[in-house]
C-alpha positions as CSV (number, residue, x, y, z in Angstrom):
1,M,111.4,157.9,90.2
2,R,113.2,155.7,92.2
3,S,110.2,154.2,93.4
4,F,108.7,153.4,90.2
5,L,112.1,152.0,88.5
6,L,112.0,149.8,91.8
7,L,108.5,148.6,91.3
8,S,108.7,148.4,87.0
9,T,111.8,146.0,88.3
10,L,109.7,144.1,90.6
11,E,107.2,143.3,88.5
12,L,109.6,142.6,85.8
13,S,111.4,140.1,87.5
14,L,108.6,138.4,88.8
15,G,107.4,137.9,85.8
16,G,110.2,136.8,84.7
17,L,109.7,133.8,87.7
18,V,106.1,133.1,86.5
19,F,107.6,132.8,83.0
20,L,110.3,130.0,84.6
21,L,107.7,128.4,87.0
22,G,105.3,127.7,84.0
23,F,108.4,126.6,82.1
24,I,109.4,124.0,84.6
25,I,106.1,122.9,84.6
26,L,104.9,122.5,81.1
27,R,109.2,120.7,81.0
28,E,107.9,118.8,83.7
29,N,105.1,116.8,81.4
30,P,104.4,118.0,78.3
31,S,102.5,115.4,76.8
32,H,99.7,115.7,80.1
33,R,96.6,118.3,79.3
34,L,97.0,119.5,83.0
35,N,100.4,120.5,82.9
36,R,99.9,122.3,80.4
37,T,96.7,124.3,81.1
38,V,98.7,125.3,84.4
39,A,101.6,126.6,81.7
40,M,99.6,128.5,79.6
41,M,97.9,130.1,82.7
42,L,101.4,130.9,84.3
43,F,102.7,132.4,80.8
44,F,99.4,134.3,80.2
45,G,99.7,135.8,83.7
46,G,103.5,136.7,83.8
47,L,103.3,138.1,80.6
48,G,100.8,140.5,81.5
49,A,103.5,141.5,84.2
50,V,106.0,141.9,82.1
51,L,103.9,144.0,79.7
52,A,102.4,146.2,82.4
53,A,105.9,147.0,83.9
54,M,107.3,147.4,80.3
55,S,104.5,149.4,79.1
56,F,105.2,151.7,82.3
57,M,108.1,152.3,81.8
58,A,107.7,153.5,78.5
59,T,105.3,156.1,79.5
60,R,108.0,157.2,81.8
61,T,110.3,157.6,78.7
62,V,109.8,160.3,77.3
63,T,113.5,161.3,76.1
64,T,112.6,159.4,72.7
65,A,110.4,160.0,70.1
66,A,109.3,156.6,70.1
67,G,108.3,156.6,73.9
68,P,104.4,157.1,73.8
69,G,104.2,155.2,70.3
70,T,105.8,152.2,72.3
71,A,103.7,152.7,75.0
72,N,100.2,152.6,73.1
73,L,101.9,149.3,71.4
74,L,102.4,148.0,74.6
75,E,99.3,148.9,76.1
76,S,97.3,147.3,73.2
77,V,98.9,144.3,73.1
78,S,98.4,143.6,77.2
79,Y,95.1,142.6,76.2
80,L,97.1,139.5,75.6
81,W,97.2,138.4,79.4
82,E,93.3,138.5,79.5
83,F,93.5,135.1,78.0
84,F,95.1,134.4,82.3
85,F,90.8,134.0,83.1
86,P,89.9,131.4,80.4
87,A,92.8,129.2,81.3
88,L,92.1,129.6,84.7
89,F,88.4,128.6,84.1
90,L,90.0,125.2,82.3
91,F,92.3,124.6,84.9
92,A,89.5,124.4,87.1
93,S,87.1,122.8,85.0
94,I,89.3,119.9,84.9
95,F,91.6,119.3,87.8
96,P,91.5,117.2,89.8
97,R,88.4,115.7,87.2
98,E,87.0,117.1,84.8
99,R,83.8,118.1,84.9
100,A,81.0,116.9,82.6
101,F,79.8,119.9,81.5
102,T,83.3,119.8,79.6
103,R,82.2,117.0,77.8
104,R,78.7,118.1,77.0
105,M,79.0,121.1,75.8
106,P,81.0,120.7,72.8
107,A,78.4,118.3,71.2
108,L,75.6,121.5,71.3
109,V,77.3,123.8,69.9
110,G,77.4,122.7,66.1
111,R,76.3,120.0,64.0
112,W,79.1,119.8,61.6
113,W,81.5,121.0,63.6
114,T,82.5,120.0,67.4
115,P,84.7,122.3,69.3
116,G,86.8,121.3,71.8
117,F,86.0,122.8,75.4
118,G,89.2,124.7,75.2
119,T,88.5,126.1,71.9
120,L,84.8,127.5,73.8
121,V,86.6,129.4,76.7
122,F,89.2,131.2,74.7
123,A,86.7,132.0,72.1
124,A,85.5,135.1,73.4
125,H,88.9,136.4,74.6
126,T,90.2,135.3,71.0
127,F,87.6,137.5,69.6
128,H,88.1,140.5,72.0
129,F,91.9,140.3,71.2
130,A,91.7,140.5,67.6
131,L,89.0,143.2,67.6
132,M,91.7,145.1,70.3
133,M,94.5,144.4,67.4
134,V,92.1,145.9,64.4
135,L,91.3,149.2,66.7
136,L,95.5,149.4,67.1
137,V,96.2,149.3,63.6
138,W,93.2,151.0,61.8
139,K,91.2,154.0,63.2
140,P,87.2,154.1,61.7
141,E,87.8,157.6,60.5
142,F,86.6,158.1,57.1
143,V,87.7,160.9,55.4
144,L,86.3,161.4,52.0
145,P,86.0,164.8,49.6
146,K,82.8,166.2,50.4
147,V,82.1,166.5,46.2
148,G,78.8,165.6,44.6
149,V,77.2,162.5,45.5
150,L,80.2,161.8,48.2
151,R,79.4,164.3,50.2
152,Y,76.4,161.8,51.5
153,V,78.7,158.4,51.7
154,A,81.1,160.9,53.5
155,S,78.4,161.6,56.5
156,V,76.8,158.2,56.7
157,A,81.1,156.7,56.8
158,G,81.4,159.4,59.7
159,V,78.0,158.3,61.3
160,A,79.1,154.6,61.0
161,A,82.6,155.6,62.7
162,V,81.4,157.1,65.3
163,F,78.8,153.8,66.2
164,L,81.9,151.7,65.8
165,R,83.9,153.7,67.9
166,L,81.0,153.4,70.9
167,F,80.9,150.1,69.9
168,L,84.5,149.6,71.0
169,L,84.9,151.3,73.3
170,V,81.9,150.0,75.4
171,H,83.1,146.8,74.2
172,Q,86.5,147.4,76.1
173,S,84.9,148.7,78.7
174,L,82.5,145.9,79.7
175,F,84.4,143.1,78.6
176,S,86.0,143.2,82.2
177,L,82.5,141.7,83.3
178,V,83.6,138.5,81.1
179,N,86.9,138.2,82.9
180,L,85.2,138.8,86.2
181,G,82.6,135.9,85.1
182,F,85.7,133.6,84.3
183,G,87.4,134.4,87.3
184,L,84.4,133.4,89.7
185,G,83.2,130.7,87.9
186,A,87.3,128.9,88.7
187,I,87.2,130.1,92.2
188,A,83.8,128.3,92.4
189,L,84.6,125.3,90.7
190,L,88.1,124.9,92.6
191,F,86.2,125.4,95.9
192,D,83.8,122.6,95.1
193,S,86.5,120.3,94.1
194,W,88.2,121.0,97.4
195,R,84.9,120.0,99.3
196,R,84.3,117.1,97.3
197,A,87.8,115.8,97.5
198,T,88.3,113.1,99.8
199,V,92.4,112.1,99.5
200,P,94.5,114.3,102.1
201,R,96.9,115.1,100.0
202,L,94.6,116.4,96.9
203,K,92.6,118.2,99.2
204,R,95.4,120.2,100.5
205,Q,96.9,120.7,97.1
206,L,92.9,122.3,96.2
207,G,93.2,124.8,99.8
208,V,96.2,126.3,98.8
209,I,95.1,126.5,95.1
210,A,92.1,127.7,95.8
211,V,93.0,130.4,98.3
212,G,96.3,131.8,96.3
213,L,94.5,131.7,93.1
214,S,91.3,133.7,94.4
215,A,93.8,136.2,96.1
216,C,95.7,136.9,92.8
217,L,92.1,137.2,91.4
218,I,90.8,139.5,93.5
219,C,94.1,142.0,92.8
220,Y,94.2,141.3,89.2
221,I,90.4,142.6,89.7
222,F,90.7,145.6,91.4
223,A,94.0,146.1,89.3
224,T,92.5,145.8,86.1
225,S,88.7,144.6,85.7
226,I,87.1,147.1,88.3
227,P,88.8,150.1,86.9
228,Q,88.0,149.6,83.5
229,L,84.6,148.7,84.3
230,L,84.0,152.2,86.3
231,N,86.3,154.2,84.6
232,L,88.7,154.3,87.0
233,K,92.4,155.7,87.0
234,L,94.1,154.2,89.2
235,S,98.6,155.6,89.7
236,A,100.6,153.6,88.7
237,A,102.5,152.6,92.0
238,L,98.7,151.2,92.4
239,R,98.4,149.2,89.9
240,S,102.1,147.9,89.7
241,G,101.2,146.8,93.7
242,L,98.6,144.7,93.0
243,T,100.2,143.1,90.0
244,I,102.9,142.2,92.2
245,A,100.5,140.6,94.8
246,A,98.8,139.0,92.3
247,L,102.2,137.0,90.8
248,T,103.4,136.8,94.7
249,L,100.0,135.1,95.3
250,G,98.5,133.1,92.3
251,P,102.1,131.7,91.2
252,G,103.6,131.7,94.5
253,S,100.5,129.3,95.6
254,I,101.2,126.8,92.8
255,A,104.8,126.7,93.4
256,Y,104.1,126.3,97.1
257,A,101.7,123.5,95.9
258,I,104.2,121.8,93.9
259,V,107.1,121.8,96.4
260,R,105.2,120.9,99.2
261,H,102.4,118.5,98.3
262,K,104.1,117.2,95.0
263,F,101.2,119.4,92.6
264,L,101.3,117.7,89.3
265,D,103.0,114.8,90.5
266,A,106.2,117.2,90.3
267,R,109.6,115.0,90.5
268,L,112.1,116.1,93.0
269,L,114.7,117.5,90.4
270,A,111.3,120.1,89.4
271,R,111.1,121.0,93.1
272,R,114.0,121.4,93.8
273,G,114.7,123.4,90.2
274,I,111.8,126.1,91.8
275,L,113.6,126.3,95.5
276,Y,116.7,127.4,93.6
277,A,115.0,129.6,91.4
278,L,113.0,131.4,94.7
279,A,116.6,131.3,96.7
280,S,118.8,132.7,93.6
281,A,116.2,135.7,93.0
282,A,116.0,136.9,96.6
283,L,119.5,137.1,97.4
284,V,120.3,138.9,93.8
285,G,117.1,141.4,94.8
286,L,119.3,141.6,98.3
287,Y,122.9,142.4,96.1
288,L,120.8,144.7,93.7
289,T,119.0,146.6,97.2
290,V,122.4,146.7,98.6
291,L,124.4,147.6,95.6
292,Q,123.1,151.1,94.9
293,P,123.3,152.4,98.3
294,L,127.2,151.3,98.1
295,N,127.7,152.9,94.1
296,K,126.1,155.9,95.8
297,M,128.6,156.2,99.0
298,V,131.5,155.4,96.9
299,G,130.4,158.0,94.3
300,A,130.5,160.7,97.4
301,V,134.8,160.1,97.8
302,P,136.4,163.1,95.4
303,G,138.2,161.3,92.5
304,V,136.8,157.3,92.7
305,D,134.6,156.7,90.4
306,P,132.2,153.8,91.4
307,R,132.0,151.7,88.0
308,V,135.4,150.5,89.2
309,F,134.3,149.2,92.4
310,G,131.0,147.1,90.8
311,P,133.4,144.1,89.9
312,V,134.8,144.0,93.2
313,F,131.5,144.2,94.6
314,L,130.3,141.6,92.7
315,V,133.2,139.2,93.3
316,M,132.4,139.9,97.3
317,A,129.1,139.2,97.2
318,L,129.4,135.9,95.5
319,A,132.2,134.8,97.4
320,L,129.5,135.9,100.5
321,F,126.8,134.5,98.9
322,Q,127.8,131.1,98.1
323,P,127.3,129.4,101.6
324,A,124.2,131.8,102.3
325,I,122.7,130.2,99.3
326,A,123.7,126.6,100.2
327,R,122.6,126.8,103.6
328,L,119.4,128.8,102.7
329,E,118.9,126.1,99.8
330,E,119.6,123.2,103.5
331,L,116.6,125.7,105.5
332,L,113.8,125.5,102.6
333,D,114.4,122.0,102.0
334,Q,113.7,121.1,105.9
335,V,110.7,123.0,105.4
336,L,109.3,122.7,102.3
337,L,110.4,119.2,101.3
338,K,108.3,117.6,104.4
339,D,105.5,116.6,102.0
340,P,104.3,112.6,103.5
341,A,104.4,112.3,99.5
342,D,107.5,112.4,98.5
343,Y,108.8,108.9,97.7
344,R,112.1,109.2,100.4
345,N,109.7,110.4,103.0
346,V,107.3,107.7,102.0
347,L,109.9,105.1,102.4
348,R,111.3,106.4,105.4
349,Q,107.8,106.5,107.1
350,L,106.7,103.4,105.6
351,G,109.8,101.3,106.5
352,R,109.7,102.6,110.3
353,E,105.8,101.0,110.2
354,L,107.1,97.9,108.5
355,Q,109.5,97.2,111.3
356,T,106.5,97.1,114.3
357,T,104.3,95.1,111.8
358,I,104.3,91.4,112.1
359,D,100.6,91.4,111.2
360,L,99.9,90.3,107.5
361,E,96.4,92.4,107.9
362,Q,98.4,95.2,109.2
363,L,101.2,94.7,106.9
364,L,98.7,94.8,103.7
365,M,96.4,97.5,105.2
366,R,99.3,100.2,105.5
367,T,101.1,99.1,102.1
368,A,97.8,99.9,100.2
369,R,97.0,102.8,102.1
370,T,100.6,104.5,102.0
371,L,101.0,103.9,98.0
372,S,96.8,105.5,98.3
373,E,98.2,108.5,99.5
374,A,101.5,109.2,98.0
375,L,100.7,108.4,94.2
376,L,97.5,109.4,94.9
377,L,95.4,106.0,92.8
378,R,91.8,105.6,91.8
379,S,92.6,101.7,93.0
380,V,95.4,100.0,95.2
381,H,95.6,97.1,95.7
382,V,97.7,94.6,97.7
383,V,97.5,90.8,97.3
384,A,99.6,88.2,99.8
385,L,99.6,84.5,98.6
386,T,99.2,82.7,100.7
387,R,99.2,78.7,101.5
388,D,95.6,78.8,101.3
389,R,94.1,81.7,99.4
390,P,95.1,85.0,98.1
391,I,94.6,87.6,100.5
392,A,94.2,91.1,99.7
393,H,93.9,95.0,101.3
394,T,92.2,97.7,98.9
395,G,93.5,101.1,99.7
396,S,91.3,102.8,97.4
397,G,88.7,101.9,94.9
398,A,86.4,98.5,95.2
399,P,87.2,95.8,97.4
400,L,87.9,92.6,95.5
401,S,85.7,89.9,96.0
402,D,86.1,86.6,96.9
403,E,86.0,85.3,92.8
404,V,87.7,88.0,91.3
405,L,90.7,87.7,93.9
406,G,90.8,84.2,93.3
407,R,91.1,84.6,89.7
408,V,93.7,87.3,90.3
409,G,95.9,84.6,92.4
410,K,95.5,82.2,89.9
411,M,97.1,84.6,87.0
412,L,99.5,86.1,89.0
413,P,102.0,83.1,89.7
414,R,101.3,83.1,85.4
415,V,102.4,86.6,84.7
416,A,104.8,87.5,87.0
417,E,107.0,84.7,85.9
418,H,108.1,86.9,83.0
419,E,107.5,90.3,84.5
420,D,109.4,91.9,86.9
421,G,107.1,94.9,86.7
422,F,104.7,95.6,83.7
423,R,101.9,98.1,82.7
424,L,99.0,95.3,82.2
425,D,97.8,96.7,78.5
426,E,101.7,96.0,77.3
427,S,101.4,92.2,78.8
428,A,101.4,89.3,76.3
429,E,100.7,86.9,79.2
430,L,97.4,88.1,79.7
431,S,94.4,87.0,77.7
432,A,91.7,89.4,76.6
433,E,89.1,88.1,79.4
434,E,92.0,88.7,82.0
435,R,93.1,91.7,80.6
436,S,89.5,92.9,80.8
437,L,89.0,91.7,84.3
438,L,91.9,93.9,85.2
439,T,92.4,97.1,83.0
440,D,88.5,97.7,82.7
441,T,86.5,96.0,85.4
442,L,89.4,96.8,88.5
443,G,91.1,99.9,86.3
444,I,94.6,98.4,87.3
445,E,97.5,99.8,85.0
446,L,100.7,98.9,86.8
447,F,101.4,95.4,88.2
448,V,104.4,95.2,90.4
449,P,105.6,91.6,91.8
450,L,106.5,91.0,95.3
451,R,109.3,88.5,95.1
452,W,111.7,86.6,97.9
453,H,114.2,85.1,96.9
454,G,112.5,84.1,93.3
455,D,109.3,83.0,95.2
456,L,106.4,85.2,94.3
457,L,104.4,86.3,97.5
458,G,102.5,88.6,96.3
459,A,101.9,91.4,94.0
460,L,100.4,95.5,94.0
461,L,98.0,96.3,91.7
462,L,97.9,100.0,90.9
463,G,95.1,102.1,89.3
464,R,95.5,104.6,87.1
465,K,96.1,108.1,89.0
466,L,93.2,111.1,89.9
467,T,95.3,113.1,87.5
468,E,95.7,111.1,85.1
469,T,99.1,111.3,85.0
470,R,101.7,108.5,83.7
471,F,103.6,106.8,86.3
472,S,107.0,108.4,86.8
473,S,110.5,107.8,86.8
474,E,110.2,108.4,90.7
475,D,107.3,106.8,90.7
476,V,109.1,103.6,89.4
477,T,112.1,104.3,91.9
478,L,109.5,104.9,95.0
479,L,107.8,101.1,93.7
480,T,111.1,99.2,93.2
481,T,112.4,100.1,96.8
482,L,108.6,100.1,98.3
483,A,108.4,96.5,96.9
484,A,111.6,95.5,98.1
485,Q,111.1,96.7,101.2
486,V,107.4,94.6,101.6
487,S,108.9,91.7,100.2
488,V,111.3,91.2,103.3
489,S,108.0,92.4,105.5
490,L,105.9,89.7,103.7
491,Q,107.5,86.9,103.7
492,N,108.6,87.3,107.4
493,A,104.5,88.2,108.0
494,L,103.6,84.6,106.4
495,L,106.0,82.6,108.0
496,L,105.1,84.3,111.4
497,R,101.4,83.5,109.7
498,D,102.4,80.0,109.4
499,R,104.2,79.7,112.6
500,V,100.5,80.9,114.3
501,A,99.1,79.0,112.2
502,V,101.1,75.7,113.5
503,A,101.0,77.2,116.9
504,R,97.0,77.5,117.0
505,F,96.6,73.6,115.3
506,E,98.9,72.3,117.8
507,E,97.2,73.5,120.8
508,E,94.1,72.7,118.8
509,L,95.3,69.5,118.3
510,N,96.6,68.7,121.7
511,L,93.3,70.0,123.5
512,A,91.3,67.5,120.7
513,R,93.5,64.8,122.2
514,Q,93.0,65.9,125.7
515,I,89.5,65.6,125.0
516,Q,89.4,62.3,122.9
517,R,90.9,60.3,126.0
518,T,88.8,61.9,128.5
519,S,85.7,60.3,126.4
520,L,87.9,57.3,126.1
521,L,87.7,55.0,129.0
522,S,90.5,54.4,131.0
523,E,88.3,53.0,134.4
524,F,85.7,50.3,133.2
525,P,82.3,50.0,134.5
526,V,82.0,47.0,137.0
527,I,80.9,43.6,134.8
528,P,79.7,41.3,136.9
529,H,82.0,37.9,136.4
530,C,83.8,40.1,133.5
531,D,87.4,41.7,132.9
532,V,87.3,44.1,130.8
533,H,90.4,46.5,129.2
534,A,91.1,48.9,126.2
535,L,93.7,50.5,124.1
536,Y,94.0,53.2,121.6
537,I,96.8,54.0,119.9
538,P,96.4,56.8,117.0
539,S,98.7,57.7,114.4
540,R,98.2,61.1,114.6
541,E,97.4,63.2,117.3
542,V,94.2,62.3,117.4
543,G,92.3,59.5,115.2
544,G,88.8,58.1,114.6
545,D,88.4,55.2,116.1
546,F,86.6,54.6,119.4
547,Y,85.0,52.3,121.8
548,D,83.1,52.6,125.0
549,V,81.4,50.8,127.8
550,V,78.1,52.2,129.1
551,P,75.8,50.8,131.1
552,A,72.2,50.2,129.5
553,G,70.2,50.7,132.9
554,D,68.6,47.2,132.6
555,G,71.9,45.7,134.4
556,S,73.3,44.9,131.1
557,F,76.1,47.0,129.4
558,L,77.0,48.0,126.1
559,I,79.7,47.4,124.2
560,A,80.7,49.4,121.1
561,I,83.9,49.9,118.8
562,A,83.7,52.1,115.7
563,D,86.2,53.0,113.2
564,V,85.6,56.4,111.0
565,S,86.6,57.2,107.7
566,G,89.6,59.5,107.6
567,K,92.3,60.4,110.1
568,G,93.0,63.3,111.9
569,M,90.7,66.2,113.6
570,P,87.6,65.6,111.3
571,A,87.7,61.8,111.9
572,A,88.1,62.4,116.1
573,L,85.1,65.1,115.8
574,L,83.3,62.5,113.9
575,S,83.7,59.7,115.7
576,S,82.8,62.1,119.3
577,M,79.6,62.7,117.8
578,L,79.0,59.0,116.9
579,Q,79.8,58.1,120.4
580,A,77.7,61.2,121.9
581,S,75.0,59.5,119.8
582,L,75.2,55.6,121.2
583,R,75.6,57.4,125.4
584,T,72.0,59.2,124.2
585,Q,70.5,56.1,123.5
586,S,71.9,53.7,126.1
587,S,69.8,53.9,128.5
588,G,66.3,53.5,126.7
589,A,64.5,50.0,126.2
590,R,65.6,50.4,122.4
591,S,67.0,47.3,120.1
592,L,70.4,47.1,118.7
593,G,69.5,47.6,115.5
594,T,67.4,50.6,116.7
595,I,70.4,52.4,117.9
596,L,72.5,51.6,115.0
597,K,69.7,52.8,112.4
598,N,69.5,56.0,114.2
599,I,73.4,56.3,114.2
600,N,73.2,56.0,110.9
601,S,70.6,58.8,110.3
602,L,72.6,60.8,111.9
603,L,75.5,59.9,110.1
604,Y,73.9,60.2,106.6
605,Q,72.2,63.8,107.4
606,S,75.4,65.0,108.9
607,T,78.4,64.4,106.9
608,A,79.8,64.5,103.6
609,I,78.9,61.5,100.8
610,H,82.6,60.4,101.3
611,Q,82.6,60.5,105.4
612,F,81.0,56.6,106.6
613,A,82.2,54.6,109.6
614,T,82.4,51.0,110.7
615,F,80.4,50.2,113.4
616,F,80.1,47.0,116.1
617,L,77.8,47.3,119.1
618,A,77.1,44.7,121.5
619,R,75.1,44.5,124.9
620,V,76.6,42.0,127.5
621,D,73.8,40.8,130.0
622,G,74.9,40.8,133.5
623,A,73.4,38.4,134.8
624,S,73.4,35.2,131.8
625,L,76.5,36.1,130.6
626,R,74.2,36.3,127.1
627,L,76.4,38.6,124.3
628,T,73.8,40.1,121.5
629,F,75.3,42.1,118.9
630,S,74.9,43.9,115.6
631,N,77.8,44.3,113.1
632,A,78.0,47.4,111.0
633,G,80.3,46.7,108.3
634,H,83.0,46.4,111.0
635,N,86.0,44.0,111.4
636,W,84.1,41.0,112.9
637,P,85.3,40.5,116.8
638,V,86.2,37.2,117.9
639,V,84.9,34.7,120.8
640,L,88.4,33.1,121.6
641,R,87.0,29.9,123.7
642,P,89.6,27.9,126.1
643,S,88.9,24.9,124.1
644,G,90.5,26.2,120.9
645,E,87.0,27.5,119.3
646,R,86.9,30.6,117.4
647,T,83.5,32.5,117.1
648,F,83.4,35.6,114.2
649,L,80.5,37.8,115.3
650,E,79.6,38.9,111.8
651,R,75.8,39.3,111.8
652,G,74.3,42.6,111.2
653,G,74.8,45.3,108.2
654,T,76.7,47.6,106.3
655,V,78.3,51.0,107.3
656,L,77.5,53.5,108.4
657,G,76.8,57.1,106.8
658,I,76.7,55.7,102.9
659,M,72.5,55.0,103.0
660,E,69.6,57.1,104.4
661,S,67.5,53.8,105.4
662,L,69.3,50.6,106.7
663,E,68.2,48.2,108.6
664,F,70.7,46.0,111.0
665,E,70.2,42.5,112.5
666,E,71.3,41.0,115.7
667,A,72.4,37.8,116.8
668,Q,73.1,36.4,119.9
669,V,76.3,34.0,121.6
670,A,76.5,33.3,124.8
671,L,79.9,33.5,127.2
672,G,81.4,30.8,129.7
673,P,84.2,31.1,131.8
674,G,87.2,31.5,130.5
675,D,86.0,33.2,127.3
676,L,87.5,35.9,125.8
677,V,86.1,38.5,123.1
678,V,88.5,40.2,121.5
679,L,87.2,43.6,119.6
680,Y,89.6,45.4,117.2
681,T,90.1,47.6,114.2
682,D,91.4,47.5,111.3
683,G,95.0,49.2,112.2
684,V,95.4,45.9,113.8
685,S,94.2,43.3,111.1
686,E,95.9,44.7,108.2
687,A,98.8,46.5,109.8
688,M,101.7,45.7,107.1
689,N,105.1,44.7,108.0
690,A,108.5,45.7,105.6
691,H,107.9,42.7,103.6
692,N,104.2,43.8,102.6
693,E,103.1,41.0,104.9
694,Q,99.1,42.0,106.9
695,F,99.3,41.3,110.2
696,G,95.7,39.3,110.1
697,E,92.9,37.8,112.3
698,E,94.4,34.0,111.7
699,R,98.1,35.8,113.3
700,L,95.9,37.9,115.8
701,C,93.9,34.7,117.3
702,D,96.8,32.1,117.3
703,T,98.8,35.4,119.6
704,V,95.9,35.3,121.7
705,Q,95.4,31.5,122.2
706,S,98.9,30.8,122.7
707,M,99.1,33.3,125.9
708,P,98.3,31.5,128.8
709,R,95.3,31.1,130.4
710,G,93.9,33.4,132.8
711,I,95.9,36.4,132.3
712,P,93.9,40.2,133.1
713,A,92.6,41.7,130.0
714,C,95.1,44.4,130.3
715,E,97.7,42.0,129.7
716,V,96.1,40.1,126.8
717,A,95.9,43.8,125.4
718,E,99.3,44.9,125.8
719,R,100.6,41.2,124.9
720,L,98.9,41.7,121.6
721,H,100.3,45.0,121.1
722,G,103.8,44.1,121.8
723,A,103.1,41.2,118.7
724,L,101.9,43.5,116.5
725,R,105.3,45.9,117.2
726,E,107.6,42.9,116.8
727,F,105.7,42.3,113.2
728,L,106.1,46.0,112.3
729,G,109.4,45.8,112.9
730,E,110.5,49.5,112.5
731,R,107.6,50.7,110.5
732,E,105.3,52.7,111.7
733,P,101.3,51.9,112.2
734,Q,99.7,53.8,109.3
735,D,96.1,53.8,110.9
736,D,94.9,53.6,114.4
737,L,95.2,51.5,116.3
738,T,92.1,50.4,118.6
739,L,92.1,46.8,120.7
740,L,89.4,45.5,123.4
741,I,89.0,42.8,125.6
742,L,86.6,41.3,127.6
743,R,87.3,38.0,129.5
744,V,84.7,35.9,131.4
745,T,86.2,34.8,134.5
746,E,83.6,33.0,136.7
747,R,81.2,29.9,135.3
748,V,77.2,31.0,134.9
749,A,74.5,29.2,135.6
750,A,73.0,29.6,132.5
751,E,74.5,27.5,129.9
752,R,76.1,28.2,126.8
753,V,74.0,28.6,123.9
754,V,74.9,30.0,120.5
755,T,71.5,31.2,118.7
756,M,72.5,32.3,115.7
757,T,71.3,31.8,112.0
758,P,72.8,29.7,109.6
759,E,74.5,32.0,107.9
760,A,76.7,33.2,111.2
761,V,77.8,29.8,112.6
762,A,81.0,30.2,114.2
763,V,84.3,30.1,112.2
764,Q,86.5,27.7,113.4
């Protein structure tokens, strides 16, 4: 008697706990289909245990006349629990993703009425339960008077009743095969989903639930389906034991998945509620187990009524069990709430990672990965707005193409200006095209901006969840806190990125400056009867001017000065290319026009349309000191003679790089003792002081001619630069300054002859 009461009580208690678990799940998100399905599955499973326990106790209760009738009623109503099997199959069909056959099957049923998949799943069991209720209420027995014609009707009715009873008995026995089919199909679907799952947390959820529900199903089948199918009679104790095992394994696995792996996106409150219910049930069971022996011991004492000590024991139990409950909850919280998806653990773990992450790419990758695993999202993109372009990292879903990322980067500042975080389908700031891009094409549902002191640094773009649940209040708390942490780390990463970029740029500039200084001569080749010196001062670290003195191999020397459009690194690279082209052609017997023509073709084919260069190229014959030149749009160099005569060298052609086919003319001028040839760029002649006055060619010539005769070329350059600095005052030069001075030191045998066309007559 005690054993069956203990089993019945345990079965009834577990059924109640399963009901409580189903209620918690349903209350967590009643609008979500998956929550309703799981809750319904638990309700039917718990109902079966409760009805079985009540039926078991009713069969043992023979003291009342209503005992057998009540037992029969409970046994018939207990067929209601069999709805557990279609509920289990429906759950396996829609979790984690709805199967394709759930959408195709209803369309194949009827033409005028298309039932839902859930309606089709429960149709067989609804018919079965209705048939069993008919069998309970109406017995197919016909009592007709056997007189006249009625005797034949009574005979036919009796035969029909026999066949109807036989049909009901066969249906009742064979319907266990339907339950078995639903159960096996559900387990197959769950393990198939587990095999296909790629998200770690989802795979763990499916593994726990599939194993638990499989064990639960096996216990149910051995407790009910197989005995019905084979017409076996199990002892009440064995049947109760199997039912208890089923209730422990199936709902227990669901509870464990909720608490440990955040199944159904259960909030912390729901998970703690499950833990509290389990802990309280365990302690209450312990109390009841201890109370009965104590009552028996007290009752054995003569003259003592054990009912008096019941309240005393209860008060003592409450006093002793309260610390035990607190300690048990603490232990359970430590053991079970170590889920990586718990938002406290997510924030703690990500916070530790972000403290050690200074690389922007690593920061975006870790944030996207954490969000994808914690929230089980179909798509996650973390976008950072850098100075150059937006950068994104994808945690799940298809990566953003450069075109899409560019469009997203343009719309984020405008939308985030009015929103702190919103669902994209609710934003009034998005155009229809933008909303279609984000929600339809990319599947983005939620936008969370990343700000630092009011500045938009980036955004979290979050898609729908794999479980199709909406973002809960805990999700909002997680995202809000996480966005604040990520914003701080993102600001540091962007600052570091800018600092590294500046340092790298400075390093590259230093290297370019060294290369440019190496390419520009500091020691010049010895030209007979000539003194050469050059001065180059870039307005930035590197510049686009260059000069060169190159031996031509036939006793003559090439002298060049050029000015490339633009400033900084691009201009320096282009000037290096022009200088290299000049040196590769210097040893041949090419004319100056041919050299410039080749350089022009190279420049035209290798650069953009806005890049060009001015170029002056001259050849000095070491024996006769005859100077042959061609000017490609450069500032006119000037020959300053001791007599005060000034000859500007302007003959040549247009600038390099604007047209592919150009011809360049040449001219000659003979140099004599004391002549100075001054080559310069527009940074000298067009230098402007605070009064917006240009230095100009006239002032340049006056300055040089005012110097003492016979001073070296280097001193001429230094004095000219000093005069320019004095002219500018405190104003910094806005362009590169380049000077090249060629001074003739001795008389030559050849007479000074000018061979120029009338258009190139010296300008006095």
